[in-house]
C-alpha positions as CSV (number, residue, x, y, z in Angstrom):
1,X,19.5,35.8,-34.4
2,X,17.9,34.3,-37.5
3,X,21.2,32.9,-38.8
4,X,21.9,31.3,-35.4
5,X,18.4,29.9,-35.1
6,X,18.6,28.4,-38.6
7,X,21.9,26.8,-37.7
8,X,20.4,25.3,-34.6
9,X,17.5,23.9,-36.5
10,X,19.8,22.4,-39.1
11,X,21.8,20.8,-36.3
12,X,18.7,19.2,-34.7
13,X,17.5,17.9,-38.1
14,X,20.0,15.1,-37.9
15,X,18.2,12.1,-36.1
16,X,21.2,11.0,-34.0
17,X,22.2,14.5,-33.0
18,X,18.5,15.0,-32.0
19,X,18.7,11.9,-29.8
20,X,21.7,13.2,-28.0
21,X,20.0,16.6,-27.5
22,X,16.8,14.9,-26.2
23,X,18.7,12.9,-23.7
24,X,20.4,16.0,-22.3
25,X,17.1,17.9,-22.1
26,X,15.6,14.9,-20.1
27,X,18.6,15.0,-17.8
28,X,18.6,18.8,-17.3
29,X,20.0,20.3,-15.1
30,X,22.5,17.4,-14.8
31,X,25.8,17.6,-16.7
32,X,26.2,14.2,-18.2
33,X,29.5,12.5,-19.0
34,X,30.2,11.9,-22.6
35,X,30.7,8.2,-22.0
36,X,27.3,7.8,-20.3
37,X,25.6,9.5,-23.3
38,X,27.3,7.1,-25.7
39,X,26.4,4.1,-23.7
40,X,22.8,5.1,-23.2
41,X,22.3,5.7,-27.0
42,X,24.5,2.8,-28.2
43,X,26.9,5.2,-30.0
44,X,30.7,4.8,-30.6
45,X,32.7,7.2,-28.6
46,X,34.1,8.9,-31.8
47,X,30.6,9.2,-33.3
48,X,29.2,10.6,-30.0
49,X,32.0,13.2,-29.9
50,X,31.2,14.4,-33.4
51,X,27.5,14.9,-32.5
52,X,28.4,16.7,-29.3
53,X,30.8,19.0,-31.1
54,X,28.1,19.9,-33.6
55,X,25.6,20.7,-30.7
56,X,28.3,22.7,-28.9
57,X,29.1,24.7,-32.0
58,X,25.4,25.5,-32.5
59,X,25.2,26.7,-28.9
60,X,22.6,24.1,-27.9
61,X,24.7,22.4,-25.2
62,X,27.4,23.5,-22.8
63,X,30.6,21.6,-21.9
64,X,32.1,21.3,-18.4
65,X,35.2,19.5,-17.2
66,X,35.0,17.6,-13.9
67,X,38.3,16.0,-13.1
68,X,39.2,14.0,-16.2
69,X,35.7,13.8,-17.5
70,X,34.0,16.1,-20.0
71,X,30.3,16.6,-19.1
72,X,27.6,18.1,-21.2
73,X,24.4,20.0,-20.3
74,X,21.6,21.4,-22.4
75,X,21.8,25.1,-22.9
76,X,18.2,25.9,-21.9
77,X,18.4,29.7,-22.5
78,X,19.5,29.0,-26.1
79,X,16.6,26.5,-26.5
80,X,14.1,29.1,-25.2
81,X,15.5,31.7,-27.7
82,X,15.0,29.2,-30.5
83,X,11.4,28.4,-29.5
84,X,10.8,32.2,-29.2
85,X,12.2,32.7,-32.7
86,X,9.9,30.1,-34.2
87,X,6.9,31.5,-32.3
88,X,7.5,35.1,-33.1
89,X,9.0,34.9,-36.5
90,X,7.5,31.9,-38.2
91,X,4.1,32.0,-36.5
92,X,4.1,35.7,-36.2
93,X,3.1,35.3,-32.5
94,X,-0.2,33.8,-33.4
95,X,-1.2,31.1,-30.9
96,X,-3.8,29.6,-33.3
97,X,-0.9,28.6,-35.6
98,X,1.7,27.5,-33.0
99,X,1.4,26.0,-29.5
100,X,1.4,28.8,-26.9
101,X,4.4,29.2,-24.7
102,X,4.0,28.3,-21.0
103,X,2.3,31.1,-19.0
104,X,4.6,33.3,-17.0
105,X,1.7,34.9,-15.0
106,X,-0.1,33.9,-11.8
107,X,-3.1,32.8,-14.0
108,X,-1.0,29.9,-15.1
109,X,-0.7,28.6,-11.6
110,X,-4.3,29.2,-10.4
111,X,-5.6,26.7,-12.9
112,X,-3.9,24.0,-10.9
113,X,-5.1,25.2,-7.5
114,X,-7.8,23.9,-5.2
115,X,-7.5,20.2,-6.1
116,X,-5.3,17.2,-5.5
117,X,-2.3,17.0,-7.9
118,X,-1.2,13.7,-9.5
119,X,2.5,12.9,-9.1
120,X,4.4,10.0,-10.7
121,X,8.0,9.0,-9.7
122,X,9.9,6.9,-12.2
123,X,13.0,4.8,-12.0
124,X,14.2,1.7,-13.8
125,X,13.2,-1.2,-11.5
126,X,10.6,0.5,-9.3
127,X,11.9,-1.5,-6.4
128,X,13.5,1.1,-4.1
129,X,14.1,4.8,-5.0
130,X,10.7,5.5,-6.7
131,X,9.0,3.4,-4.0
132,X,10.6,5.5,-1.3
133,X,9.5,8.7,-3.0
134,X,5.9,7.3,-3.4
135,X,5.7,6.4,0.3
136,X,7.3,9.6,1.5
137,X,5.1,12.0,-0.4
138,X,2.0,10.1,0.5
139,X,3.0,10.3,4.2
140,X,4.2,13.9,3.9
141,X,1.2,15.4,2.0
142,X,-1.2,12.7,1.0
143,X,-4.1,15.1,1.5
144,X,-2.8,17.2,-1.4
145,X,-1.3,14.7,-3.8
146,X,-2.3,11.5,-5.4
147,X,1.1,9.7,-5.6
148,X,2.2,6.9,-7.9
149,X,5.5,5.2,-8.9
150,X,6.5,3.0,-11.8
151,X,9.5,1.5,-13.5
152,X,10.6,1.5,-17.1
153,X,11.8,-2.1,-16.6
154,X,10.2,-3.0,-13.2
155,X,11.3,-6.0,-11.1
156,X,8.6,-8.5,-10.2
157,X,8.8,-7.5,-6.5
158,X,10.1,-4.8,-4.3
159,X,13.6,-5.0,-2.8
160,X,13.4,-6.6,0.6
161,X,15.7,-4.0,2.2
162,X,13.6,-1.2,0.8
163,X,10.5,-2.7,2.3
164,X,12.3,-3.2,5.6
165,X,13.5,0.4,5.6
166,X,10.0,1.8,4.9
167,X,8.5,-0.4,7.6
168,X,11.1,0.7,10.2
169,X,10.1,4.4,9.4
170,X,6.5,3.7,10.1
171,X,5.2,3.5,6.5
172,X,2.4,1.2,5.5
173,X,3.9,-1.1,2.8
174,X,0.9,-3.3,2.3
175,X,-0.3,-1.5,-0.9
176,X,3.1,-0.9,-2.4
177,X,4.0,-2.9,-5.5
178,X,6.3,-2.8,-8.5
179,X,4.5,-1.3,-11.5
180,X,5.3,-0.7,-15.1
181,X,5.2,2.7,-16.8
182,X,2.7,1.3,-19.3
183,X,0.0,1.4,-16.6
184,X,0.2,5.2,-16.6
185,X,0.2,5.6,-20.4
186,X,-3.2,4.0,-21.0
187,X,-6.1,6.2,-21.9
188,X,-7.9,5.6,-18.6
189,X,-4.8,6.4,-16.5
190,X,-4.8,9.6,-14.4
191,X,-3.4,12.7,-16.0
192,X,-0.2,13.6,-14.3
193,X,0.6,17.1,-13.0
194,X,4.2,16.2,-12.1
195,X,6.6,13.5,-13.3
196,X,9.9,13.0,-11.6
197,X,12.7,10.6,-12.6
198,X,14.8,9.5,-9.6
199,X,17.4,7.4,-11.5
200,X,19.7,8.4,-14.4
201,X,18.9,5.3,-16.5
202,X,15.2,6.0,-16.5
203,X,15.9,9.6,-17.5
204,X,18.2,8.5,-20.3
205,X,15.4,6.4,-21.9
206,X,13.0,8.1,-24.3
207,X,9.4,7.9,-23.2
208,X,6.3,9.1,-25.0
209,X,5.1,12.6,-24.3
210,X,2.9,12.7,-21.3
211,X,-0.7,13.7,-21.7
212,X,-1.4,17.1,-20.2
213,X,2.2,18.3,-20.3
214,X,3.1,17.7,-16.6
215,X,5.9,19.6,-14.9
216,X,8.8,17.2,-14.9
217,X,12.3,17.1,-13.4
218,X,15.2,14.7,-12.8
219,X,16.1,14.0,-9.2
220,X,18.7,11.3,-9.9
221,X,20.6,9.6,-7.1
222,X,22.7,6.4,-6.6
223,X,20.9,3.1,-6.6
224,X,21.0,1.5,-3.2
225,X,20.1,-1.9,-4.7
226,X,23.6,-1.9,-6.3
227,X,25.4,-1.4,-3.0
228,X,28.0,-4.0,-2.1
229,X,29.6,-5.1,1.2
230,X,28.2,-6.3,4.4
231,X,24.5,-6.2,5.3
232,X,25.1,-3.1,7.5
233,X,26.8,-1.3,4.5
234,X,23.9,-2.2,2.2
235,X,21.4,-1.0,4.8
236,X,23.4,2.3,5.1
237,X,23.0,2.8,1.3
238,X,19.2,2.4,1.6
239,X,19.2,4.8,4.6
240,X,21.1,7.4,2.6
241,X,18.7,7.1,-0.4
242,X,15.7,7.3,1.9
243,X,17.1,10.4,3.7
244,X,18.0,12.2,0.5
245,X,14.6,11.6,-1.0
246,X,12.9,12.7,2.2
247,X,14.7,16.0,2.0
248,X,13.6,16.5,-1.6
249,X,10.1,15.4,-1.0
250,X,9.8,17.8,2.0
251,X,11.1,20.7,-0.2
252,X,8.6,19.8,-2.9
253,X,5.7,19.5,-0.5
254,X,6.5,23.0,0.9
255,X,6.3,24.7,-2.5
256,X,3.4,27.3,-2.7
257,X,1.9,25.7,-5.8
258,X,-1.1,28.0,-5.8
259,X,1.2,31.1,-6.2
260,X,3.8,29.9,-8.6
261,X,3.5,30.2,-12.3
262,X,4.7,27.3,-14.4
263,X,8.1,28.8,-15.2
264,X,8.8,29.5,-11.5
265,X,7.5,26.1,-10.6
266,X,9.8,24.4,-13.2
267,X,12.8,26.3,-11.8
268,X,11.8,25.3,-8.3
269,X,11.6,21.5,-9.0
270,X,14.8,21.7,-11.0
271,X,16.5,23.4,-8.1
272,X,15.4,20.6,-5.8
273,X,17.0,18.1,-8.1
274,X,20.3,20.0,-8.0
275,X,20.6,19.5,-4.2
276,X,23.3,16.9,-3.4
277,X,21.8,13.5,-2.4
278,X,24.7,12.7,0.0
279,X,24.8,13.2,3.7
280,X,21.1,12.7,4.5
281,X,21.5,9.6,6.7
282,X,19.5,10.6,9.7
């Protein structure tokens, strides 16, 4: 175990290999194509291949083939073993020396109970998908959640078809606006309990660590703004995005947050992100 852990630490000590690994951790549980990793990090294909091979050999990532594409996913159990090694071996299990591991008991969940939780949805433009998620969770469970959305590179205004879709579903759109992620990284900003990315590009970008260590997950889905064709075909893309997010929001709102410890809660929100976004057009 020690030899394997030391090899993993040596592998992650390389700045660019660490960048690749961080991206895969942010995208977990997605399996990401090698080409997308290279494009997101500005790496040559050959260089990216070398970094991925090193991470594979160290057991930090897994490789899957989908058609003609090789996809890579973070090997989370191996990461957990590495953190456990550092905590138990190097820190001798002393929490005053090393940050404590997330609680696996019910006590870890009751600390979050009996109050409204702050939830932030992120995408790149904050003009459609994250706005849908904000409006949906507020309508579904606004009594239990303070809901926000933002973009890493927000548009100046919301997409007109997104606003039209929300209005047709009975949502109040008067207070919705495109916002930058910087608004929620200021000292006076609300501390988030949950942060969800709903587009791959936003998840690929490296953002500063969130105050309070919120539970986070990636719920990526196709961008309806990029849909081409007739107006009817474009509206169908927005309908599909709305329906898929509605299903995920309902699953999230139904979670018994006051009975789940953090590990179980993380697994639950990851599981919601693994549900296929297609087919929800009702």
